[in-house]
C-alpha positions as CSV (number, residue, x, y, z in Angstrom):
1,M,-16.0,-2.9,43.0
2,A,-13.1,-5.3,42.7
3,D,-9.6,-4.0,43.3
4,I,-7.8,-3.3,40.0
5,L,-4.4,-3.0,41.6
6,T,-2.6,-6.0,43.0
7,K,-1.0,-5.9,46.5
8,E,2.4,-5.7,44.9
9,E,1.4,-2.7,42.7
10,K,-0.1,-0.9,45.7
11,T,3.1,-1.6,47.7
12,S,5.2,-0.3,44.9
13,I,3.2,2.9,44.7
14,I,3.4,3.5,48.4
15,E,7.1,2.8,48.4
16,S,7.6,5.3,45.6
17,R,5.7,8.0,47.5
18,K,7.7,7.3,50.6
19,K,10.9,7.7,48.6
20,G,9.7,11.1,47.4
21,L,8.8,12.1,50.9
22,S,12.2,10.9,52.1
23,R,13.9,13.2,49.6
24,D,11.8,16.1,50.8
25,K,12.6,15.2,54.4
26,F,16.3,15.2,53.6
27,N,16.0,18.6,51.9
28,F,14.3,20.1,54.9
29,E,16.9,18.6,57.2
30,L,19.6,20.3,55.1
31,A,17.7,23.6,55.1
32,I,17.7,23.5,58.9
33,I,21.5,22.8,59.0
34,E,22.1,25.6,56.6
35,E,19.9,28.0,58.5
36,N,21.7,27.1,61.8
37,A,25.0,27.7,60.1
38,I,24.6,31.4,59.6
39,S,25.5,33.9,62.3
40,T,21.8,34.9,63.0
41,P,19.5,32.1,62.1
42,N,15.9,33.2,61.3
43,S,13.7,31.7,63.9
44,D,10.6,32.0,61.6
45,V,12.4,30.0,58.9
46,L,13.5,27.3,61.4
47,S,10.0,27.1,62.8
48,T,8.4,26.8,59.4
49,T,10.9,24.2,58.2
50,N,10.6,22.2,61.4
51,S,6.8,22.2,61.0
52,Q,7.1,21.0,57.4
53,L,9.5,18.3,58.6
54,A,7.0,17.2,61.2
55,D,4.3,17.1,58.5
56,I,6.5,14.9,56.3
57,N,7.2,12.5,59.2
58,A,3.4,12.2,59.8
59,R,2.8,11.5,56.1
60,I,5.5,8.8,56.1
61,A,4.0,7.3,59.2
62,A,0.6,7.2,57.5
63,L,2.1,5.5,54.5
64,D,3.8,3.0,56.8
65,A,0.4,2.2,58.4
66,E,-1.1,1.7,54.9
67,L,1.7,-0.7,54.0
68,A,1.1,-2.6,57.2
69,S,-2.6,-2.8,56.4
70,L,-1.8,-4.4,53.0
71,E,0.0,-7.2,54.9
72,E,-3.1,-8.2,56.9
């Protein structure tokens, strides 16, 4: 089956998804800052948030790899 989307359209979609993930990443980073700001940070909250942040970083890396593959 022939590709329906052009390279530029695929790139635009990937960049849009990366932008959304970047927003999520920033929100998690703020959540960590906020949690660390209180007198007794909840280690479970920090652990979960750090795990979610790592997942987002992995997703962004996967999208970067897909972008690179479009350049080949």
